[in-house]
C-alpha positions, 0 to 999 in steps of 0.5 A, a space after each residue: 340474175 347475173 352479176 349481184 351487187 349487194 349495199 349494207 346500209 347504216 354500218 356506222 361502225 363499219 362492221 358488217 363485213 367483220 361480223 358476217 362473211 360477205 366474201 365467203 359468199 356463193 359465186 353462183 347466182 340464182 339462175 345458175 350464172 353470174 356471181 357476186 359483183 359488188 359489196 358496198 358499205 354505207 356508214 352514212 345514212 341515206 339522203 334519197 334512198 331510191 337514187 343511192 340504190 339504183 342498180 342493187 340487187 340485194 340490200 342488207 337494212 340495219 333495223 328501222 334506220 333506213 325506211 322502205 316505204 311504197 314510193 321508194 320500193 316502186 323506184 328500184 326496180 332491180 331491188 330483188 332481195 331486201 334483208 332487215 336486221 331482226 325479226 320484224 321492220 315497221 319501216 319497210 311496206 311488205 306488201 308493196 315490196 311483195 307486188 314488186 316482186 321483192 323478197 323481204 328477210 330477216 335475221 335472228 336477233 338477241 333480246 338481252 342486249 336492249 334489255 341490258 341497255 335499259 338497265 344501264 341507262 337506269 343506273 347511269 341516271 340513278 348514279 348520275 355517272 354522266 355528271 360524275 365522269 365529266 367532272 371527274 375528267 375536269 379535275 373535280 371530284 363527288 359533284 353529285 348525290 345519286 340514289 339508290 334502287 332497292 326499295 324504289 318502285 319501276 313501272 313499266 309500260 309494257 310487259 311483253 318479252 324486253 319488259 319482262 326481262 327489265 322486270 325480272 332485274 328490278 326485282 333482283 335489285 329490291 324494287 317493287 315492280 308496277 306494269 301496265 298495258 292496254 291487254 295486261 291481265 293480273 296473271 300475266 303481270 304476276 308471272 313476270 314478278 310484277 303488279 298490274 295497275 293502271 295507267 294512271 297509279 303507274 305514274 303517280 307511284 313510279 320511282 323509275 318508268 321504263 317504256 318497252 311498247 311496240 310502236 303501232 297506230 294505236 300506241 303511237 303517243 301512248 305516253 304523253 304529257 299528261 302522264 309525265 305530269 303525274 310522275 313523282 318530282 325527280 322520277 326517271 323516265 326511260 325510253 328504249 323502245 320507240 320514240 313514237 310512243 313518248 311525247 318526247 318534247 313534253 319529256 324534255 320540256 319536264 327534264 329541262 324544268 327539273 320536275 323528272 330525269 330523262 333517259 333516251 336511247 331513241 329520238 323522233 329523228 335519227 341520228 339525233 341533229 347537231 344543234 337539236 335543242 335536246 342535246 342540251 337539256 339538263 337532268 339526261 342521259 342520251 344514246 344514239 339508238 345503241 340498245 341492240 349494238 353489241 358484238 354478239 347481236 351484230 354477229 347474229 344479224 350480220 351472220 343471218 343476212 349473210 345466210 339469207 343471201 345466200 339461201 336467195 342466190 340458191 333459189 331457197 329463200 329462208 326466213 321471208 317477212 312477205 310470203 
């Protein structure tokens, strides 16, 4: 490999080179000649990845913001290393990457960020922070009436690492914590401080339902219109997982009617189009997929990405996702 061209994708805040020492990468290429020719930072979503990434040897992708299916990978003959922040990325066809001679590497991650953001959304919705903030900035005072969490019921759809973190905070607030997933056992639920129940019961009893389910073909749409219809009047539905696990249109319709409140950090189309009707739906708290966007998380992502690149150029790739 001669001079190396690196593309850093979806750096909306333009902080990649602040948190990762891209300037400090070795000047020696993998075959002992050449070095880093250029580092290009893209701060907007790619519209045509195959065309826009032509000629790049290394791409650093921010989680699943940019998709790398088979047809895109096969149009990038120069690409040799694809670094994905985080430990998994369902937007990359790992098998085709391997067939094309592209090494895919991951990075570390901090699970606390997403769990904390879940609680930021729950608290913002429960105490109606967005309405109060808008009111006071407009000259108002005490616009809404919030609700307390102590004594309320928290229902968790999914009780993996993130769900268990959210469960512990719910218990600290004095909430009764319920949990459901397809393979959840009573013993696992108890160990996380929750009670295992069936899916229907969880939606009927919970004052707050928070989704923490890994997206797969089996879990796509696992929270649907029928589940939402079972929720208590005024209950809160939160999704910081993946948009695909929730029927977002049904959830938005329920929020628009006043049946439930809705807090979302993930959307079917991202970035959310400026004219998307969801932006105007009442009874909602919306954030732009920032559950993992923290200084601490970015320091891990970008420092590890630089380390991945340096190791690959030295001929000893690390954290390989498609061995």
